[in-house]
C-alpha positions in Angstrom: -127.1 -126.6 43.8 -125.0 -127.1 40.5 -123.5 -123.9 39.4 -121.3 -125.8 36.4 -122.0 -124.9 32.7 -120.7 -126.2 29.4 -117.8 -124.4 27.9 -118.5 -121.6 25.9 -118.3 -121.7 22.1 -115.2 -121.0 20.5 -116.7 -118.1 18.6 -117.7 -116.4 22.1 -114.0 -116.5 23.6 -110.6 -115.0 22.7 -111.3 -113.0 19.7 -108.2 -111.1 20.0 -105.8 -113.9 21.2 -105.0 -116.6 18.5 -102.7 -118.7 20.6 -105.5 -119.0 23.5 -107.9 -119.9 20.9 -106.2 -122.1 19.2 -105.6 -124.1 22.4 -109.3 -123.6 23.5 -110.5 -125.2 20.3 -108.6 -128.5 21.3 -110.5 -128.7 24.5 -114.1 -128.3 23.4 -114.6 -131.6 21.5 -113.4 -133.5 24.3 -115.6 -132.0 26.7 -118.0 -134.7 26.4 -115.1 -137.4 27.1 -114.1 -136.2 30.3 -116.2 -133.4 31.2 -114.7 -132.2 34.5 -111.3 -132.4 33.5 -111.7 -130.5 30.5 -114.0 -128.1 32.1 -111.4 -127.2 34.5 -109.0 -126.8 32.0 -111.2 -124.9 29.8 -111.9 -122.3 32.3 -108.0 -122.1 33.7 -107.6 -120.7 30.6 -110.5 -118.6 30.2 -109.8 -117.2 33.9 -106.7 -116.7 33.7 -106.4 -113.1 35.4 -103.4 -111.8 32.8 -102.4 -111.8 29.3 -99.2 -113.1 30.6 -100.4 -116.1 32.6 -103.1 -117.2 30.1 -100.4 -117.6 27.5 -98.3 -120.3 29.9 -101.7 -122.0 30.1 -102.1 -122.0 26.3 -98.4 -122.8 25.9 -99.4 -126.2 28.0 -101.9 -126.9 26.1 -100.1 -126.6 23.1 -97.4 -128.8 24.6 -100.1 -131.9 24.8 -99.5 -134.0 21.7 -102.5 -136.1 22.3 -105.8 -135.3 23.3 -105.1 -138.0 26.5 -102.5 -135.9 27.3 -104.8 -133.5 27.5 -107.2 -134.9 29.7 -104.3 -135.7 32.2 -103.6 -131.8 32.1 -106.8 -131.0 33.2 -106.8 -133.6 35.8 -103.6 -132.7 37.3 -104.9 -129.2 37.7 -108.4 -130.6 39.1 -105.8 -132.5 41.9 -104.2 -129.3 42.2 -107.0 -127.3 43.3 -107.8 -130.4 45.9 -104.9 -129.9 47.4 -105.0 -126.3 48.1 -108.7 -126.6 49.4 -107.3 -129.8 51.5 -104.6 -127.0 52.5 -106.6 -124.1 53.6 -109.0 -126.5 55.6 -105.9 -127.9 57.5 -104.7 -124.4 58.9 -106.1 -124.4 62.3 -107.4 -121.2 64.3 -105.3 -119.6 66.7 -106.5 -119.7 70.0 -108.4 -117.1 71.4 -106.6 -113.7 72.4 -106.2 -113.0 76.5 -106.5 -109.4 77.3 -103.0 -109.2 77.6 -102.5 -110.2 73.9 -104.2 -107.5 72.3 -101.8 -105.2 70.5 -102.3 -101.8 71.6 -99.2 -100.2 69.7 -98.0 -100.8 65.8 -96.1 -103.7 65.4 -92.7 -103.3 64.2 -91.4 -107.4 63.9 -92.5 -109.5 60.9 -95.1 -112.0 62.0 -94.0 -115.4 62.2 -96.7 -117.4 63.3 -100.4 -117.7 63.1 -101.1 -116.1 66.4 -98.6 -112.9 65.6 -99.8 -112.6 62.3 -103.7 -112.6 63.4 -102.6 -109.5 66.3 -101.0 -107.5 63.6 -103.8 -108.4 61.0 -106.2 -107.4 63.6 -104.3 -103.9 64.4 -104.2 -103.4 60.6 -107.7 -104.1 60.4 -108.9 -101.7 63.3 -110.1 -104.9 64.9 -112.7 -105.6 62.2 -114.0 -107.9 59.7 -112.5 -106.0 56.6 -115.8 -107.3 54.5 -118.8 -106.9 57.2 -117.5 -104.3 59.6 -117.9 -106.4 62.6 -115.9 -105.6 65.8 -113.5 -108.6 67.1 -115.1 -109.8 70.5 -111.0 -110.3 71.7 -110.5 -106.3 71.0 -113.7 -105.3 72.6 -113.0 -106.5 75.8 -109.5 -104.8 75.8 -109.7 -101.5 74.0 -112.4 -98.8 75.6 -112.4 -97.0 72.0 -113.7 -99.9 70.6 -116.8 -99.9 73.1 -117.6 -96.1 72.3 -117.4 -97.0 68.0 -119.9 -99.7 69.3 -121.9 -97.1 70.9 -122.3 -94.4 68.5 -122.7 -96.9 65.5 -124.5 -99.7 64.0 -121.0 -102.1 64.5 -122.2 -105.5 65.7 -119.8 -107.5 67.6 -118.8 -111.4 66.6 -115.3 -113.4 66.6 -113.2 -112.9 63.6 -110.4 -115.1 62.1 -107.3 -114.6 60.5 -107.9 -115.9 57.1 -105.0 -117.2 55.0 -105.4 -116.7 51.1 -102.3 -119.2 50.7 -102.2 -122.1 52.5 -98.4 -122.9 52.6 -95.4 -121.4 50.8 -93.2 -124.3 50.2 -95.9 -125.7 47.4 -95.9 -122.7 45.4 -92.3 -122.2 45.0 -90.8 -122.3 41.3 -87.9 -124.4 42.1 -88.2 -127.3 39.7 -88.8 -127.0 36.2 -91.1 -129.3 34.3 -90.6 -130.8 30.7 -93.5 -130.0 28.3 -96.0 -132.9 28.5 -95.0 -133.8 32.3 -97.2 -132.7 35.2 -96.2 -132.6 38.2 -99.1 -133.6 40.6 -97.0 -133.5 43.7 -97.1 -129.5 43.9 -99.1 -126.8 43.2 -96.7 -124.6 41.1 -98.5 -124.9 38.0 -101.8 -123.0 39.3 -100.2 -120.8 41.2 -97.9 -119.8 37.9 -100.7 -119.5 35.8 -102.8 -117.3 38.3 -100.0 -115.5 39.5 -100.6 -116.1 43.2 -97.1 -116.4 44.3 -94.8 -114.9 41.5 -94.2 -111.5 41.3 -94.3 -110.4 44.4 -93.9 -113.3 45.8 -94.7 -114.1 49.6 -91.5 -112.9 52.3 -89.7 -115.1 54.2 -92.4 -114.9 56.6 -94.3 -117.4 54.2 -98.1 -117.7 54.9 -97.9 -115.3 57.6 -97.1 -112.2 55.1 -100.1 -109.6 56.2 -100.3 -109.6 52.4 -101.6 -113.2 52.6 -104.3 -112.3 55.0 -107.7 -110.7 56.3 -109.3 -110.8 59.4 -112.5 -112.1 58.6 -115.9 -112.8 60.6 -116.0 -116.2 61.6 -118.6 -117.2 59.1 -117.4 -115.1 56.4 -113.9 -116.7 57.0 -115.1 -120.3 56.3 -117.2 -118.9 52.9 -114.3 -117.1 51.6 -111.9 -120.0 52.5 -114.2 -122.5 50.4 -114.5 -120.3 47.6 -118.1 -119.3 48.0 -117.4 -115.8 48.2 -114.6 -113.8 46.7 -113.3 -110.4 46.1 -113.1 -108.7 42.3 -111.1 -105.2 42.0 -114.1 -102.2 41.0 -111.2 -100.4 39.0 -112.3 -97.4 40.2 -110.5 -96.8 43.9 -106.9 -98.4 45.2 -108.2 -101.5 47.6 -111.7 -101.2 46.4 -113.0 -105.1 46.0 -116.6 -106.0 44.6 -117.9 -109.1 47.0 -118.9 -111.6 44.7 -120.5 -115.2 45.6 -120.9 -118.9 43.9 -124.8 -118.6 44.6 -127.1 -115.6 44.5 -128.0 -115.9 47.8 -124.5 -116.4 49.3 -122.9 -112.9 51.2 -126.4 -110.7 50.6 -126.1 -109.8 54.4 -122.7 -108.5 53.5 -121.9 -105.1 51.6 -121.6 -105.4 47.7 -118.5 -103.2 47.8 -115.7 -103.0 50.5 -112.8 -100.6 50.6 -109.6 -102.1 52.6 -107.3 -99.8 54.4 -104.8 -99.8 57.0 -103.9 -98.2 60.2 -100.4 -98.0 59.3 -98.3 -97.9 55.8 -96.2 -100.5 57.9 -99.1 -102.9 58.0 -99.2 -103.8 54.6 -103.0 -104.4 53.2 -103.7 -107.8 50.7 -101.8 -107.8 48.1 -104.4 -107.8 44.9 -102.5 -110.1 43.0 -103.2 -113.0 45.8 -106.8 -111.8 45.8 -106.8 -112.2 41.7 -105.4 -115.7 42.4 -108.0 -116.7 44.7 -111.2 -115.0 43.0 -109.6 -116.9 39.6 -109.8 -120.1 41.7 -113.1 -119.4 42.8 -114.5 -118.8 39.0 -113.1 -122.0 38.2 -114.6 -124.0 40.5 -118.0 -122.7 40.3 -118.3 -122.6 36.3 -116.7 -125.7 36.0 -118.3 -127.8 38.7 -115.2 -128.9 40.4 -116.0 -127.0 43.6 -118.8 -129.3 44.1 -117.4 -132.4 43.0 -114.2 -131.7 45.4 -116.7 -130.8 48.4 -118.3 -134.3 47.7 -114.6 -135.9 46.9 -113.3 -134.6 50.9 -116.6 -135.4 52.3 -116.3 -139.5 51.1 -113.3 -140.9 53.3 -113.3 -144.3 51.2 -112.5 -142.0 48.0 -109.0 -141.8 48.3 -108.0 -139.7 44.9 -109.3 -138.3 42.3 -109.0 -141.5 40.1 -110.8 -143.7 42.3 -113.5 -141.3 42.9 -113.9 -140.6 39.3 -114.3 -144.2 38.7 -117.5 -144.3 40.2 -118.8 -140.7 39.4 -116.9 -138.8 36.9 -119.8 -136.8 35.1 -121.2 -133.9 36.8 -124.5 -134.8 38.8 
């Protein structure tokens, strides 16, 4: 199913932001020349979660002296999305927890492995998927109180996973500056900085195992979140309350429309709103530009080793 839409007209966006509007005006005429690349770049500008981040995207567009540089900038963003999704897919799930590995007390040491992060996230999230409320199957075998919860509520038992928002820390570091007009395709700094995912706050010394980078999710829900089929947007009404949004209307229809996160201990931090905002912004770009479908097709076609190779065969959206 194709979710791509043309870029909105200039009159419909950035009515109170002349810098962003001027940058966007340069993109619209190029949509017919390099549809996917320009749509990605346009949506990155539109979906930036803050004025500061939008200004950075606009400046990158203004730094491009030619139309070809704009197309290359859009291509570099698409390549960064590809690497981001590849990184998430490459993360392996830790093994099933043995009964003796279930944490019965609040941990005091920050996690430094996927397995430790899963254990601590389970404690923080009360051994439940934070979206569906399903109780973790490993926890139910070790903690009698969870059996009582199952008996007295409508909660169901499912396998859960520790789901990352960011796949790697090193690739998001702001360690190398870029000259105007030069786009570093080997790192994902650009997107992270644009969307604020790893800057203020940054991941702690525990890296991707930082609990603010983790959600306990039922296995199917985790896959949907990791593939940007669903994402979370703040309701603005209650702290740590989010509205569940799906790429397609039928995605997530069996899940709650609104979820509220809570922690069993103030020492176990909840997923950070800025990290979730980054994920949501990426999801909207992938949906509206059509890049999500493109990337999924690319990663399932081994004979196409790069965007450039694949684009020669099929650049325009199906």
